[in-house]
Every structure is written in structure tokens, then in C-alpha cells.
N, C-alpha and C positions, 0 to 999 in steps of 0.2 A: 296478317303481317303487313305493315305499311312500309313501303320502300321510298326513300328520298334520294336525290342526287345533289351533292354539293360541289360548287366550282370555286370555292374560296381558295386562292393561292394554289391552283392546280391540285386541290385535294378532291379526288373523285371516290365516292364510296356509296355502297348500297347496304344499308343497315336498317335496323329498327329505328323508330323515331327517337328513342332515348339515346341510343348509340350515336345517332346522327347529331343530336344536340351537343353531346360531348365533343364529337369530332369537329363540329362547326365552331364551337368555342375555341378549340385548340387552333383551328385554322385562322380564326380571327386574330388570336394572340400572335401567331406566326406572322400574319400580314402586318400587324401593327409594329412588331419588332423589325420586320423588313423595312417598312416605311421609315421608322425611326433611324435605322441604319443609313438608308439612302439620304435622308435629310441631313444626317451628320456628315456624310460624304460631300454633299452639295455645299454645306456650310464650310467645311474644311477646304474644299477646292476653290470656292469663290470668295472666301472670307479670309480666315486665318492662314490657310496654306497658300500664300501668294508669294511668288518669287520676287516680285517687285522689279520688273524689267524697266530699265531706263532708256534703252536704245539698242541698236545693232544693225548689221548688214550681212548680206550673202554675196559671195563672189566665187570665182572659179579660175583654175589654171589648166590649160590643155597640155597633156603629156603624150598624146598619141590619138590616132583616129578613134573617136567615140570613147576616149578615156580622159576623165577630168578629175582633178582634185577639187572637191567642193569644200569651201571654207565658210563657216558662219561664226561671226563674232557677236557675243551677247554681253550686255552690261547690266549689272545687278546693283540695286540699292541694298546696302548691307544692313539697313534697319528693318528689312523684311526677312521672310523665311529663307533657308538655304536653297541654293540651286539644286534642281532635281538631279538624280543620279544618271539619267540618260535622256536624250532628246531625239525626236524623229522629224526628219524632213520628208515632205511629200513631193514627188516629182510627177507631174501630169503633163499631158499634151495640151498646149495652150488653146488650140483651136477646138478640140473635142471634149476636153475635160477628163479624158480617160486616164486612169492611174497607170503609170509606168513602173514606179518603184517607190518603196518606202526605205529611207536610209536612216539607220540608227547610229547615234554617236554616244559614246560613254563620256561622262563628265570629265573634262581636263582639269588640271590644277589651275586655280584662279590666280590672277595677278591683281594686287591692290594698286589701282592707278589714282587714288585720291591725291590731288595735288597739294600735299602738305609739305612743310619743311621736315628735315630729317628726324628731329626729336619729338615730333608731334604724333600722337596715336590717332587711329581712325576707328570707326565703328566696325570695320571689317576685322580688326584685330581684337576689339573688345566692345561688348555691348555697353559697358560702363564708361567708355571713353568720353571725356568732357567735350571733345570736338564732335559735333552732332552728325557728321556726315561720313560716308564710306562708299566707295565705288569699286566693284570688282569686275574684271574683264575675263571672259571665258572664250577661248579660241578653239572651235571644233573643226577638225579636218578629216576628210576621208576620201579615198580613191573610189570613184564610181565608173564602172565600165558598162556602157549601154549595149544591149544585144543587137546584132545586125538585123534582127527582125523588126526592130523599132523603126517605123517609117516616118514618124512625126519629127519635124525639124525644130520648131520652137517649143522649148520645154519650160514649164512654169515650176520653179522651185519655191516651196513655201514652208513656213513654220508658224505654228500657233500655240500659245500657252497662256495660262493664267498667272499673273495678271500684271498690268502696268503699276508702277509704284504709286502708292496712295499719296505720296508727297507732291505729285503734280497738282498745280492749282488752276491750270487753264483748261483742263478736261475733267469730265465727270469721273468719279472714283469707281474702282472695281471693274474697269474695262479690260478686255483681253488684249494680248500683245500679238501682233501678226506682222511677219516679214515676207517679202517675195522678191523674186528676180526672174528674168526671162533670158534663157540661154538658147542660142541658135547653133545646133550641132552640125548644120549642113554648110556653113560658110567655109571658104578656103582662101588663105590658110586658116587653120583651126583657130578659133577665137579664144584669147585670154581676156577675161573681164578686167576693167580697171581695178586696181587695188588701192587701199587706203593706208596712209602712214600716220595719220593723226586721228585719235579717237573722237567720236561725235558727242562726247559728254564733257561739259564744261561747268566749272564753278567760276562765276564772274562777279565783278564788283558793281554795286549800285552807283549810277552816275558816271561810270568810266567807259570810254569808248571800247567796244569789243570788235576786233577784226580777226576773222578766222578763215583759214582754208583747209580743206580736207587732206591736202598732200597726196593727190591722186597720181598714180603711175600706171601707164598703159604701155605694155612692152611689145605689142604686135608690130611686126615689120614684114616687108615683102622680100623677094629674092635678092634685092639690092641692099637690104639692110635699112630701108627707109621706113619710118613710122607711118602707118597707114590708117589708123583710126582717129576719129575726132569725137569730142564729147560735148554735150550740152546739158544744162541743169535747169530744173524748174521746181517750183513749190509743189508739194503734194501733201495730202492729208494723211496723218498716221492712220493705220488700219487696225480694226479689231477682228476682222475676218476678210476673206476674199470679197472684194467689191463692197465692203462695209466700213465706212469711215468712223473713227472715234467721235464721240459727242463732245463738243466744246462747250465750256461754260460761257455765258454771255459776258462781255461782248466779243470774245476772242473768235478768230477764224483760222483756217489752216495757213493763210498767208500773212496773218497779223496775230501770231500766237502769244505775244507778250506786249507789255506796255513799254514803248520806246519813246524817245524824245520826238515830239511832233505827232504822237498818236492822235487820230488814226490815219494821217496822211503819210503813207509809206514811201512816197516818191520825193519827199523833201531832200534837199542836198545834205549829204553827210557832214556833220555827225547827227543831224536829224534824220528821220525816216528809218525804214527797215529795208535793207538792200541785199539783193542776191545778184552776183555777177553770173550771167547765164553761160559764160564761156569758161570761167575758171572755178565756179562754185563758191567763190568767196562770199562770206557774210560780213556785214558791217552795220552796227547800230550802237546806240547808247541807251542802256536800260534805265528806266525811271521808276521801277517798282520792285520791292522784294517779293519774289515769286519763283515758282518752279514750272518751267514751260516744256511741253512736249510738242515737237513738230517734225516735219520730214521733208526730204528732197528726193526727187527722181532724177537719176543720171541716165541719159540716153547715149548709146554708143553707135556711131555711124561709120560705115566703110563704103567708099565710092558713092556717097550720097544716100545709101540705104541704111535703114535702122536695123542693126544686127543684135543688139542686146539692151536690156533695161535693168537697172539696179535701183533699189529703194534704200535710202539711209535714214533710219529712225534716230532722231536727235533729242537729247535732253540738256537743257540749260538751267542752271540754278543761280539765281541772282541773290547775292547776300550783301550785307553791309561790311565794308572794309575801311573803317575810318582811319586806319593808320598805314594804308598801303596804296600806292599808285601803280597802275599798270605800266610796264616797260613799253618801249616802242622802237620801231625800225625805220631806217632812212630809205629814201628812194635814190635814183629813179626806179620805177617799177616796170618800165617798158623800154626796150632798146631794139634797134634794127641793125643788122650786120650783113655785109656781103660775104658769101661763102669764100673761105680761104683767109679771111681776116679774123683776128681775135676780138672777142667781146668780153668785157670785164665788168663785174659788179663789185663794188666795195660797199658793204652793208654795215652801217654803224648802228650801235644800240645806245639807248639812253634810258634813264629812270630818274624821276624827280625825288625819289627817296635816297638820300645820301648813303644810307647804310646797306642798301641792297647790292648784292653781287649778281651779275647776269651770266647766263649761258646762251650761246647762239648755236643753231644747228640748221641743216637743210634736209630735204627729203630724197636726195640722190635720184631725181627723176630725169636728168639729162645724161645719157650715156656719153662717156668721154670727157665730161666736164670735170675740172679739178676744183676742190674746195679746201680752203685753209682757214684757220681761225686762231685767235690767241686767247681762247678760253682758259680760265684759272691763272692767267698772267696779269690781267687787269680787271677792274671792277666792271667796266663797260666794254666788252670785247667787240671786235670787228670780224665779220666773215667776208672772205674773198672768193668769188667764183670766177674762174677763167675757162674759156672754151673757144676753140678754133674749129668751126664747123666745116665740113667738106661740101663740095658741090652737091653731092647726093643728099645732104641735109636740108637743102633749100626746099621750101614749101610755102603755100599760101597762108598757113595758120601758124601762129606763134607757138614756140615751145614754152612750157610753163614749169617753173619750179617754185617751191615754197621755202621760206626761211621762218624759223620760230625762235623767239627769245623768251626766256623764263627767268623770273627772279627767285630769290631764296627767302622771301618774306614768310613770317609765321603768324598764325598757324597754317595759312594757305598760300601756296605759290600763285603768282599771277603770271599769265603768259599772253603772247600775241603772235599770230601767224599771218604773214602776208604772201601774196602770190606775185611772182616776178615773171615777165614774159620777154622772150627773145624771138623776133621775126627774122628768119634767115632768107635772104634774097639771093637768087643766082647771079644777078647782074645789078649794077647801080641803076636806080630809078630816079628820074627828075621829078621832084615833088615840091610844089609850092606849099610849105607848111602852113602859112597863114590862111591860104585858100582851103586846105584840107580841114582845118579846124572849123571852117564855116559850113562845111558840107553836112547837111541834115538828111537823115533817112529815117522815116517813121511810118507806121509803128514797127518796132523791132523788139521782140519777135513779132512775126506777122504770118497770116495764113492765106490772104486773098489778094491784097494790093499793097504796094509800097509807094510812098510819096518821096521823091528825090528833089531836093531844092538847095539853093544857096541863099545868101542874104539878099540877092537881087536876081531878076530874070537874067539868064545867062545861056548863050549858045555853047554846046559841047560838040567836040568832034565825034565822040562815040560813047556809048554806054554798053558795058559788057558784064555778064554774070558768069562766074566761074564756080565749079564744084570743088570738092576737097582735093581732087587730083590735079587741079589747075586746068581742067578742060573747059572750053567756052561752051556754055549751054544756050546762051542767047545774046544777041547784040543788036544795037540800033545805031545807025550812022546819022550824023548831022541832026541833032535834036536840040530842043530848047527846054531849059529848066524854068519852073517846076515840071516834073515828069511823073506820070502815074504808070507804074509798072505792074502788070497782072502777073502774079506769081502762083496762081491757083493750080497751074499745070505741073509745078515742080514738087518733088517728093520732100518730105520732112527732112531737115538736115541743116548743116552750116554751109554758107556760101560766101563768096567774095564779090562785092559789087565794085567795078572799076569804071571811072570816068576819065576821059582824056580831054583836056582843055589846053589848046595852044602848046602841045608837046609836054604838058605836065599831066601826070597820072595821079588820080586821087582814089583812095580805097576805103571801103567800109565793109566790115564783117557783119553779116545778117544771119538770123536764125528763122527758118521757115518751119512752122509747126502746123 
């Protein structure tokens, strides 16, 4: 009797040769069937079964020691497969990579946020809709309580899924979608991340100026009720996995992800160039090509000059032809200063070159105690009024930021614009030579090693001082001459205020050290 051993697909048997042959054929068939099944799974997962992610973000709200409500907002292209029935977030220790928790969310009810006029359908409502676009928003929330045995402070929260929308033209097709955020559970008072009031998905018009702000609100205050966190923004590459950037199609890059007026020189004066305000997160450019662009921002949260949190916002912008519609716009001024105890007022006017469009104006409610009024639905081009009388405790070195948004009712797609407005609250009046302050140049900004400080001519200054976010003097130099080279390599990453005193006049520049 001849005995043989077969290992095909875990089939182990000792039989005669004839029996072995039959069993071997059976095992081969099973293996082929299994491989066919796995191939079908792979094809379904990376091909047809693709949710078509457009963007998203992860944030959190602290409700007690080691208790956080984690929030993830995802945006889906309705021309793709439906959203999966549940999603999972991985929470790991940022330093070690060890897994702390897997958080499962059930699919919430979607919200169709396609910016269409009231009587126009979307692809979220019907696959046969003549309007070829549809955008759904999914908001996942869940309470997460970390065990006291968890010793890690900085936690990495991440989400990965298949796949990004195939409609994107600036990145290679079929790439995974990945989001992450860094939460520091050891800071005191407990940290609430910045929250977003404007979605990061936009349908915009070819050849029209696009100005957008995220409408970020950060509610963290100290025992006196004073806001304590500051934010900084920078370009980041969208991710397909941890530490793995998406692949861009030539010639696009993460900081030049679409074709704008003046491409590829991003630093040209607006409306040329491609601009990011590193202090407000505002985007501004004029698109010059019909395309669908994926790009991302990183938002860094600082407290007392220390980095305490990081958020990533994945953005999708679809540029389409709008031959019969112009974008509305908002009036300035966009920056004001006020001494605590005095009222500051913004009267924000709207306008639109299309005579048939009726506009709506709104704001993001980011300044506690400020009053907002408007005359929406009373006139075609409404006005928004913001009034605020800050207290002495509201005085700080960094401006308060709020955003206003105007939207028209054009069909089939609404056009909108969002602008950031800033209010700097001072404790006492400051003597400033405005014409001299306009001539103050500090570069590079952001910087990491050295700053050059100069005016339009060599000038002696009484002092140069560097302040942190709390108004504390970190460094100063008496009786100096401009230009001046300031070594900043010793300072932590964060937002700072540079102050120069010249003949009893004080000049200020906000700088970002990275």
C-alpha cells in the first residue's frame, strides 16, 4: 500500500494513491473556488464597492476627566456605492503605536448638502437625476471613556476605508481614504478640539473668485472665562494610510492641488495665486479649469505656546461651469481693533451681479456675547450686523475670529462665499503710527530658525520684544537697529507676537514658529 500526504488547502489524508488523486482533485477545486471568492472580494472592495469619500474630519468634546465625545463627519459622493452600515475608529498611543481602543459607530441618517436650489433634484435623491452631482454628510458621534490604566497622553484617532471618489481628477484613482487627529488627554483644563461650522466640500464656478473659511469655533476657557487656545493652519497631503500620502497626478502637488489663476506661482497677489491664511484657515483663489480636486489642511491647537492637539481636514472642491451665475460677495472691513469696554460693530453688506438672485447672510456664532442681526428675506441683498462690547477679561494678544457666509438661490446650484472677520481686543489704548506699521516687514513667516525684521530704511528702535499667547515676554532686546536678525530656534512651535517700540510708538506683527 502506497501512502501519500496532501497539504492542499489544509487537506491532510493518508490513503491509497487512487484515493489520494481524487482527494487531491477535490482540494484543488476547493482552492480554486476559494481563490475565485477572494478575488471577487478584492474586486468588490477596491473597485465596485467603493463608498466614494469626498472629505471629512475628526474632532472631540471633553465632558469629564478621560471622557470625550468623539465626532467624525464624512462626506460621500452619491454617484458611488452607499455608505457602509458601520464604521470603526482606531485609537492608539501616538508614541508607541499600541492599540488602546476600537470604537464602532452605526451609520447615522445622511443629510443631503448638495448646494442646489429648492426644486432641483440631486444624485443622492435619484440616480437618474439630470443634475449630475450629489453630496451626503454623515455625522458619527460616540462617548468614549478611557480607562485609568491608560498611561499614554497623546492619542492618535484614525479612520481608513475604501475609497476616495473616482471623480477626483488631481489624484490617482482607487486610493484609500484616511483621516486622523491627535488628542492630548493629559492637559488641564481638559481640551475641546476646534469644531467646524462649514463643510469642507464645495461646488464652485470656473473663473470666479472663491473665498472660504471653515467657521472654526474653539470653546476652551480658563477659570476667568478667557479663551486660552490659539490655532494655526498649514497645507497637508491627503492620506491613504498612516504616514502614506495619496498619489497626485502630474503636475499637481499637495499645496498646489488645482489649476488657479497664475498657476504654478501660488504667492501671486489675490485673485491670482493660491492662498491659505495660516491664522484663520481662510482659502482664496480663482479656479481656471473644470476639475475635481482633493486636498487637505492640518490644524494645530496651541495652549501656553505648547502644541496640544492636531486635526486633519480632508477637502474636496469641484469646479464646474456656471455660465449664468456670479458668486455673491461680502463687504469689509475684515479687521478691527477695540479697547475693552468699548463697543465694536461690523456692518456686513452683501451684493450680487445677478439681478434675479436673492441672498441669505449668516455667521458662525464663534464670539460668545456678541449680538447678530440681519434682514434676511426682507430685501434681496441683506445686511448682517455684529455688535460686541468686550470686557477687560476679553483682552488678549490674538484677534477673535468669526465668519460670515452669503449664499444665493441660483439654479441648479447655489453659489456661496465665506469670509473671516477679526477683532483684536486691547486692554488699554496703544499709540501706533499706522503708516509706519504698514512698512514693518518680518520674514519668513512662518519660520523655524531665524526672522528678519526690517523697515523701508535703517532705523533705530527702543526695544524689540517677543510675546507668547498669554502675553508673557519671552525675549527682548533694548536699543537695536533694523534690519535685525532674530534667532527663534530656541522657541517652541506656536503663534507669537513681535512688538517693536519706536519713539513711543508700538508696532506689532503676529508670527508663526514651526
